[in-house]
Every structure is written in structure tokens, then in C-alpha cells.
C-alpha positions as CSV (number, residue, x, y, z in Angstrom):
1,M,-0.1,9.1,-29.2
2,A,-0.5,6.0,-27.1
3,T,-3.0,3.1,-27.5
4,P,-5.1,1.9,-24.6
5,Q,-2.9,-1.2,-24.4
6,E,0.3,1.0,-24.2
7,N,-1.2,3.1,-21.5
8,L,-2.4,0.0,-19.6
9,L,1.1,-1.5,-19.7
10,D,2.7,1.8,-18.5
11,W,0.1,2.0,-15.6
12,L,0.7,-1.6,-14.7
13,R,4.4,-0.8,-14.4
14,D,3.5,2.1,-12.1
15,A,1.2,-0.3,-10.1
16,H,4.1,-2.8,-9.7
17,A,6.3,0.0,-8.3
18,M,3.5,1.2,-6.1
19,E,3.1,-2.3,-4.6
20,Q,6.8,-2.5,-4.1
21,Q,6.7,0.8,-2.2
22,A,3.6,-0.5,-0.2
23,E,5.4,-3.7,0.8
24,N,8.5,-1.8,2.0
25,M,6.5,0.7,3.9
26,L,4.2,-1.9,5.5
27,K,7.2,-4.1,6.5
28,A,9.0,-1.2,8.1
29,Q,5.9,-0.2,10.0
30,S,5.2,-3.7,11.2
31,K,8.7,-4.3,12.3
32,R,8.7,-1.3,14.6
33,L,5.2,-1.8,16.1
34,E,5.5,-3.1,19.6
35,H,2.4,-1.9,21.6
36,Y,-0.4,-2.0,19.0
37,P,-1.0,-5.7,18.3
38,E,-4.3,-5.2,16.4
39,L,-2.7,-2.7,14.0
40,K,0.4,-4.9,13.6
41,A,-1.8,-8.0,12.7
42,R,-3.8,-6.0,10.1
43,I,-0.6,-4.6,8.6
44,D,0.9,-8.1,8.4
45,Q,-2.3,-9.4,6.7
46,H,-2.0,-6.6,4.2
47,I,1.6,-7.4,3.5
48,E,0.5,-10.9,2.4
49,E,-2.2,-9.3,0.3
50,T,0.4,-7.0,-1.2
51,H,2.6,-10.0,-2.2
52,D,-0.5,-11.3,-4.0
53,H,-1.0,-7.9,-5.7
54,Q,2.6,-7.9,-7.0
55,K,2.2,-11.5,-8.3
56,S,-1.1,-10.5,-10.1
57,I,0.4,-7.4,-11.6
58,D,3.5,-9.4,-12.8
59,E,1.2,-12.0,-14.4
60,C,-0.7,-9.2,-16.2
61,L,2.5,-7.6,-17.4
62,T,3.9,-10.9,-18.6
63,R,0.6,-11.9,-20.4
64,L,0.7,-8.5,-22.2
65,G,4.3,-8.9,-23.2
66,G,5.7,-6.4,-20.8
67,K,7.7,-6.4,-17.6
68,S,8.1,-4.3,-14.6
69,S,10.4,-1.2,-14.6
70,S,13.5,-1.5,-12.5
71,I,13.8,2.2,-12.3
72,K,10.2,2.7,-11.1
73,D,10.6,-0.2,-8.6
74,L,13.8,1.3,-7.2
75,T,12.2,4.7,-6.9
76,G,9.3,3.2,-5.0
77,R,11.6,1.3,-2.6
78,L,13.7,4.5,-2.0
79,M,10.6,6.5,-1.2
80,A,9.4,3.8,1.2
81,F,12.8,3.8,2.9
82,G,12.7,7.6,3.3
83,Q,9.2,7.4,4.7
84,A,10.2,4.7,7.2
85,V,13.2,6.6,8.4
86,G,11.3,9.9,8.7
87,G,8.5,8.2,10.6
88,S,10.8,6.5,13.1
89,L,12.0,10.0,14.2
90,M,8.5,11.2,15.2
91,S,7.3,10.9,18.8
92,D,3.9,9.9,17.5
93,E,5.2,7.4,14.9
94,V,2.2,5.0,15.2
95,I,-0.4,7.8,14.5
96,K,1.6,9.3,11.6
97,G,2.1,5.9,10.2
98,A,-1.6,5.0,10.3
99,M,-2.5,8.3,8.7
100,A,0.1,7.9,6.0
101,G,-1.1,4.3,5.4
102,Y,-4.7,5.6,5.0
103,V,-3.5,8.2,2.4
104,F,-1.4,5.6,0.6
105,E,-4.3,3.1,0.4
106,N,-6.4,5.8,-1.2
107,V,-3.7,6.4,-3.8
108,E,-3.7,2.7,-4.5
109,I,-7.5,2.8,-4.8
110,A,-7.3,5.6,-7.4
111,A,-4.6,3.7,-9.3
112,Y,-6.7,0.5,-9.5
113,R,-9.8,2.4,-10.6
114,V,-7.7,3.8,-13.5
115,L,-6.3,0.4,-14.3
116,I,-9.8,-1.2,-14.4
117,T,-11.0,1.5,-16.8
118,A,-7.9,1.2,-18.9
119,A,-8.2,-2.6,-19.0
120,K,-11.9,-2.3,-20.1
121,A,-10.8,0.1,-22.9
122,A,-8.0,-2.3,-24.0
123,G,-10.5,-5.2,-24.0
124,D,-8.4,-7.0,-21.3
125,Q,-10.9,-8.9,-19.1
126,E,-8.2,-10.8,-17.2
127,T,-6.4,-7.6,-16.1
128,Q,-9.7,-5.9,-15.3
129,T,-10.7,-8.9,-13.1
130,A,-7.3,-8.9,-11.3
131,C,-7.4,-5.2,-10.6
132,E,-11.0,-5.4,-9.4
133,R,-9.9,-8.1,-6.9
134,I,-7.0,-6.0,-5.7
135,L,-9.2,-2.9,-5.5
136,H,-11.5,-4.6,-3.1
137,Q,-8.6,-5.4,-0.8
138,E,-7.2,-1.9,-0.9
139,I,-10.6,-0.5,-0.1
140,A,-10.9,-2.9,2.8
141,M,-7.5,-1.8,4.2
142,A,-8.3,1.9,3.9
143,Q,-11.7,1.3,5.6
144,W,-10.1,-0.6,8.4
145,L,-7.6,2.1,9.0
146,L,-10.2,4.8,8.9
147,E,-12.5,2.9,11.3
148,H,-9.6,2.1,13.7
149,L,-7.9,5.6,13.8
150,P,-10.1,6.8,16.8
151,N,-9.3,3.7,18.9
152,L,-5.6,3.8,17.9
153,T,-5.5,7.5,18.8
154,E,-7.1,6.9,22.2
155,A,-4.6,4.1,22.9
156,F,-1.7,6.3,21.9
157,L,-3.0,9.2,24.1
158,A,-3.3,6.8,27.1
159,R,0.2,5.4,26.6
160,S,1.6,8.9,26.0
161,A,0.1,10.2,29.2
162,D,1.8,7.4,31.3
163,P,5.4,8.2,32.0
164,D,6.1,4.5,32.4
165,L,4.9,3.5,28.9
166,E,6.2,4.1,25.4
167,A,3.5,5.4,23.1
168,K,5.4,6.0,19.9
169,K,5.5,2.5,18.4
């Protein structure tokens, strides 16, 4: 049986690995984007937010006497690498990347909702506040992607129909 504090620590380790994975996925996507400057700018902004998320999670772990899990972090990085390589092989890389980004943001949203509830149960107001701040940024990114998918798709389709333009990235 685990206490709320023990579960909170374990889920914070998961969140740390998740943010590592997010950073690697976002960086790989940003690096390859050439023809979609608005998407690239928003991804670059979210990379900075993701760095802040990692720092906040590290601070929560340290304050609670825990630390991140090297194995979980490595697994997250490997998953991100696989996603980046797989995405780069698709002719519609930008669309698949935006869709995958939207899905991943929603996984992060769910994780931070769990962390907020766990922090409340553990009586940890500082972790709750940190996770609420992160949650708002994850929701904003997911909403941005959802709202911009139609325009991104239209831009991709226009570029794809023109034999002189590259649409993929």
C-alpha cells in the first residue's frame, strides 16, 4: 500500500520523464520545420515552457526528498527519438507531427490533473500550485494546435499540390 505522498513522488518522476520526452519531440519537430513559421514559433515557445516545467518538477521532487528516475527519463528520450525518426519518413510529416503533438499535450493535461489531485491529497500546496501553472500552459498549447490544425492542413494541401514546393516539413 502506498501513501498519497509516495504516489505523488512516483507521478512526479513520471512527469519529469514525460517533460523530457516532450522536449525531445518538440526540438526534433522544430528543427525540421522549414515552411510553417507560425507552427515553428509556437513550438519554440513551448520548448521554453517545457524547460520551465522540468525545472518546476525538479524543484518539487527535491523539496519532497525525491529525485527524477534516470530509467524513466531515458525511456522518454528513446520514445521521442523513435517518434522523430518515424515522423521524418512520412510525406505529411508536418500534419502527423501536429496531430501527435495535440495527442501528447492531452496526455500531459491528464497527468497534471492527476498530480494536482494527488498534491491536494498529500497536503502539498506548492506542488499543487506548480502543477496548476503547468496545466494551464499545456491546455493553451493543446488549444493552439487544435485551433490551427485546419489552417495548417490547408497550407500543407496547397504546398502539396504545387510540384515546385515541398509540403512535408
